[in-house]
C-alpha positions as CSV (number, residue, x, y, z in Angstrom):
1,M,-7.7,47.9,6.4
2,A,-8.9,47.3,10.0
3,K,-11.3,44.6,8.8
4,E,-8.4,42.5,7.4
5,L,-6.6,42.5,10.8
6,D,-7.1,39.9,13.4
7,W,-8.1,41.4,16.7
8,P,-10.7,43.9,18.0
9,G,-9.5,47.5,18.3
10,L,-6.6,47.0,16.0
11,V,-6.3,50.0,13.6
12,D,-3.1,49.1,11.8
13,R,0.2,47.3,12.0
14,I,3.0,49.1,10.2
15,E,6.2,47.1,9.4
16,I,9.3,49.2,9.7
17,S,11.8,46.4,9.0
18,E,11.9,42.6,9.4
19,S,12.4,43.0,13.1
20,A,10.5,46.3,13.9
21,G,7.0,47.6,13.7
22,I,4.3,49.9,15.0
23,T,0.9,48.8,16.1
24,V,-2.0,51.2,16.7
25,E,-5.1,50.1,18.6
26,Q,-8.3,52.1,19.5
27,I,-11.2,51.1,21.6
28,D,-13.7,53.8,22.7
29,D,-11.6,56.9,23.6
30,E,-8.4,54.9,24.4
31,I,-5.7,54.9,21.8
32,T,-2.6,52.7,22.3
33,V,0.6,52.8,20.2
34,A,3.2,50.1,20.5
35,I,6.6,50.4,19.0
36,A,8.3,47.0,18.8
37,S,11.8,46.0,17.9
38,V,14.3,44.3,20.3
39,V,12.4,46.1,23.0
40,C,8.7,46.9,22.9
41,V,7.3,50.2,24.2
42,H,3.5,50.7,24.7
43,F,2.0,54.1,25.4
44,E,-1.5,55.6,25.4
45,V,-2.3,58.9,23.7
46,T,-5.4,61.1,23.8
47,A,-7.3,61.7,20.6
48,D,-5.8,65.2,20.4
49,Q,-2.3,63.8,20.8
50,A,-3.0,61.2,18.1
51,L,-4.2,63.9,15.7
52,K,-1.0,66.0,16.5
53,L,1.2,62.9,15.9
54,S,-0.7,62.2,12.6
55,R,-0.2,65.7,11.4
56,A,3.4,65.8,12.3
57,L,4.1,62.5,10.4
58,A,2.1,63.9,7.4
59,V,4.2,67.1,7.4
60,A,7.5,65.1,7.7
61,A,6.4,62.7,4.9
62,D,5.5,65.6,2.7
63,N,8.8,67.3,3.4
64,A,10.8,64.1,2.7
65,A,9.0,63.6,-0.6
66,K,9.8,67.2,-1.6
67,F,13.4,66.7,-0.7
68,L,13.7,63.5,-2.7
69,A,12.0,65.2,-5.7
70,S,14.4,68.1,-5.5
71,T,17.5,65.8,-5.5
72,E,16.4,63.8,-8.5
73,T,18.0,64.8,-11.8
């Protein structure tokens, strides 16, 4: 996906809604996450923090999918 995007270091842009999104950039050992809506927040995370965040999101997504599957009749 990164090859389709338009600036160096950009890993991905994730649209949350029409007016909000998350951008992840990585150059060398620097990882920047930007959460944009009415207000934009930029913060840098270490590689370990990025892995922990990724794992937490994966667990939450798995739990949400299991919940949705359990409520379907």
